[in-house]
C-alpha positions in Angstrom: 0.0 0.0 0.0 1.3 3.4 -0.9 1.3 6.3 1.6 -1.2 8.1 -0.6 -3.6 5.2 0.1 -3.1 5.3 3.9 -6.0 6.9 5.9 -6.4 5.4 9.3 -5.0 3.8 11.3 -1.3 3.8 10.5 1.3 1.5 12.1 3.1 2.9 15.0 6.7 2.1 15.9 8.0 3.5 19.2 5.2 6.0 19.0 6.0 7.4 15.6 4.4 6.2 12.3 6.7 3.9 10.4 6.8 6.1 7.4 7.9 9.1 9.5 10.5 7.2 11.4 12.0 6.0 8.1 12.3 9.5 6.9 14.7 10.7 9.7 12.3 12.5 11.9 13.1 12.9 15.6 10.5 12.4 18.2 9.6 15.7 20.0 7.2 14.5 22.7 3.5 15.0 23.2 1.3 18.0 24.3 -2.3 19.0 24.3 -3.5 21.6 21.8 -5.4 24.6 23.4 -5.8 27.1 20.6 -5.9 27.3 16.8 -4.3 30.3 15.1 -5.0 29.5 11.5 -5.1 26.5 9.2 -1.4 25.6 9.7 -0.5 27.1 13.1 -1.7 26.1 16.7 -0.8 26.6 20.3 0.1 23.9 22.8 -0.8 23.9 26.5 2.8 24.8 27.5 2.6 28.0 25.5 4.6 26.8 22.5 3.3 27.9 19.1 3.6 25.2 16.4 3.8 25.8 12.6 2.9 22.6 10.7 6.0 22.2 8.7 5.8 21.5 5.0 2.4 22.9 4.2 0.7 26.3 3.7 -2.9 26.7 4.5 -5.0 29.6 3.2 -4.0 32.8 5.1 -6.0 34.8 7.6 -5.2 38.5 8.3 -4.6 37.8 12.0 -4.6 41.6 12.7 -2.3 42.4 9.8 -4.1 45.1 7.7 -1.9 44.3 4.7 -3.0 40.7 4.5 -6.3 39.9 2.9 -8.2 36.8 3.9 -7.7 34.0 1.3 -10.5 31.8 0.1 -11.3 28.8 2.4 -9.0 30.2 5.2 -11.8 29.7 7.7 -12.5 26.2 6.4 -8.8 25.3 6.9 -8.8 26.7 10.4 -11.9 24.8 11.3 -10.5 21.5 9.9 -7.3 21.9 12.0 -9.5 22.6 15.1 -11.5 19.5 14.3 -8.4 17.4 14.1 -6.4 18.8 17.0 -8.2 21.2 19.4 -8.3 19.8 22.9 -6.4 16.7 21.8 -3.0 15.4 22.6 -0.6 15.4 19.6 2.8 14.0 19.0 5.5 16.3 17.6 8.2 15.1 15.2 11.1 17.3 13.9 13.2 17.3 10.8 16.3 19.4 10.4 15.3 22.9 11.4 13.1 23.0 14.5 12.3 26.7 15.1 11.5 29.5 12.7 12.3 33.2 13.0 9.0 33.8 14.8 10.0 31.2 17.5 7.4 28.7 16.3 8.2 25.0 16.4 8.4 23.5 13.0 6.9 20.1 13.5 5.0 17.2 11.9 2.0 16.3 14.0 0.2 13.1 14.7 -2.8 12.5 16.9 -3.3 9.7 19.4 -4.3 7.2 16.7 -1.3 8.0 14.5 -3.2 10.2 12.1 -0.7 12.5 10.3 -2.3 16.0 10.5 -0.4 17.5 7.6 -1.4 14.5 5.4 -5.1 14.9 6.4 -5.2 18.6 5.5 -3.5 18.0 2.2 -5.9 15.1 1.4 -8.8 17.3 2.1 -7.4 20.0 -0.2 -7.0 22.5 2.6 -3.3 23.2 2.2 -0.5 23.2 -0.4 3.0 21.8 0.0 5.3 24.6 1.0 8.8 23.2 1.7 12.2 24.7 2.4 15.8 23.6 1.9 16.3 23.0 5.6 13.1 21.0 6.2 12.4 18.4 3.5 11.2 15.4 5.5 8.2 13.7 4.0 7.8 16.3 1.2 7.6 13.6 -1.5 4.7 12.0 0.4 3.0 15.3 0.8 3.3 16.1 -2.9 1.5 12.8 -3.6 -1.4 13.7 -1.3 -1.6 17.2 -2.8 -1.7 15.9 -6.4 -4.5 13.5 -5.5 -6.6 16.3 -3.9 -5.9 18.6 -6.9 -7.0 15.9 -9.4 -10.2 15.4 -7.4 -10.8 19.2 -7.2 -11.1 19.0 -3.4 -11.0 22.1 -1.2 -8.8 24.9 -2.5 -8.3 23.1 -5.8 -11.8 23.9 -6.9 -11.1 27.6 -6.5 -9.5 29.8 -9.1 -7.4 31.6 -6.5 -5.2 28.5 -6.1 -5.1 27.3 -9.7 -1.8 26.1 -11.1 -0.6 29.0 -13.3 0.6 28.9 -16.9 3.9 30.6 -17.7 1.9 33.4 -19.5 0.0 34.1 -16.3 3.1 34.7 -14.1 3.3 38.5 -14.6 -0.1 38.9 -13.0 0.8 37.0 -9.8 4.0 38.5 -8.6 4.8 38.7 -4.9 2.9 35.5 -4.1 3.4 31.8 -3.7 2.4 30.0 -6.8 2.5 26.7 -8.7 3.5 27.2 -12.3 3.5 24.7 -15.2 5.4 25.0 -18.5 8.0 23.8 -20.8 11.7 24.7 -20.2 13.0 26.2 -23.5 16.6 26.6 -22.3 18.7 25.5 -19.4 22.1 27.0 -18.7 24.7 27.5 -16.0 26.3 31.0 -15.7 29.1 31.5 -13.1 27.7 28.6 -11.1 24.1 29.8 -11.1 21.6 27.7 -13.1 18.8 29.3 -15.1 15.7 27.5 -16.6 14.2 29.8 -19.1 10.5 29.3 -20.1 10.4 32.0 -22.8 12.4 33.2 -25.7 13.5 36.4 -24.0 15.0 36.0 -20.5 14.7 39.7 -19.9 10.9 39.6 -19.9 9.8 35.9 -19.6 9.4 33.6 -16.7 12.7 32.2 -15.3 13.6 29.7 -12.6 17.0 30.2 -11.0 19.1 28.0 -8.7 22.0 29.5 -6.8 25.5 27.9 -6.6 24.9 27.2 -2.9 21.7 25.2 -3.7 22.9 23.6 -6.9 24.7 20.8 -5.0 21.3 19.4 -3.8 20.3 18.7 -7.4 23.4 16.5 -8.1 21.7 13.7 -6.2 18.2 14.4 -7.5 16.4 12.0 -10.0 17.2 14.6 -12.7 20.0 17.0 -13.6 18.9 20.6 -14.0 20.7 21.0 -17.3 18.8 18.1 -18.8 15.4 19.7 -18.3 15.6 21.6 -21.6 12.4 20.8 -23.6 10.8 19.1 -20.5 7.4 20.0 -19.1 7.7 20.8 -15.4 5.7 22.1 -12.5 7.6 24.5 -10.2 6.5 26.0 -6.9 7.8 29.0 -5.0 7.6 32.7 -4.5 7.1 34.7 -7.7 8.9 38.1 -7.9 10.2 40.3 -10.6 13.8 40.4 -11.7 13.9 41.3 -15.4 10.7 39.2 -16.0 8.9 37.0 -13.5 11.4 34.9 -11.6 11.3 32.1 -9.0 14.1 30.9 -6.8 14.3 27.1 -6.4 16.5 25.8 -3.5 15.7 22.0 -3.4 14.6 19.3 -5.8 11.1 18.9 -4.4 10.2 22.3 -5.9 10.4 20.9 -9.4 8.0 18.1 -10.5 8.6 16.4 -13.9 5.4 16.2 -16.0 4.6 13.9 -18.9 5.5 15.3 -22.3 
């Protein structure tokens, strides 16, 4: 049985689901959840705030006037409350354990072994949002996200979260996006890798990988410079440098698609 087919229960080994233990996570103890901040953040009874690592739920303003409520944000918060509020959860940590806001970056499981991140992704109430220093279980999360997207569950039935084409990227700058397209050219210049999705790199969408991050791709299932003419799906923060650009820091941000 594949992880994507696992619902409940899951096998526990030394208190951690077998698939989590095999992925190098470290047990972080248990605690009761007393408050839900939003769809991917909660508060434990000892006062610690936990950010569910590896996912991004729709955002709530939370007192920030510059942040607009995103579609289904209340649904995601309600789902996290249903799964965890008043319950005891088990924390597991990957590489980086605390973010700049002093939140714990953890995978959570309930008393029955249910993986909370996985459940939210399966419901279509979060997207995979990974970082170079916290990549545990990302491949499994991508599988669950794909299944929810194909079934149009939750956010995937809303245009706000739709996977963008390359042509749409100029209209979605300064936001986290999933973009699909064909790599027209792949090149390395002074150690930095560029994947160009248009004829003119000065105006068209480009993915870039820094020399520091390039080494992670040497062990990936693909080499960046072989992606020319391949259809891919990339995820990350869109910003403008010449044309629309996205920095990629680890292989899980790039998914190979069928021709």
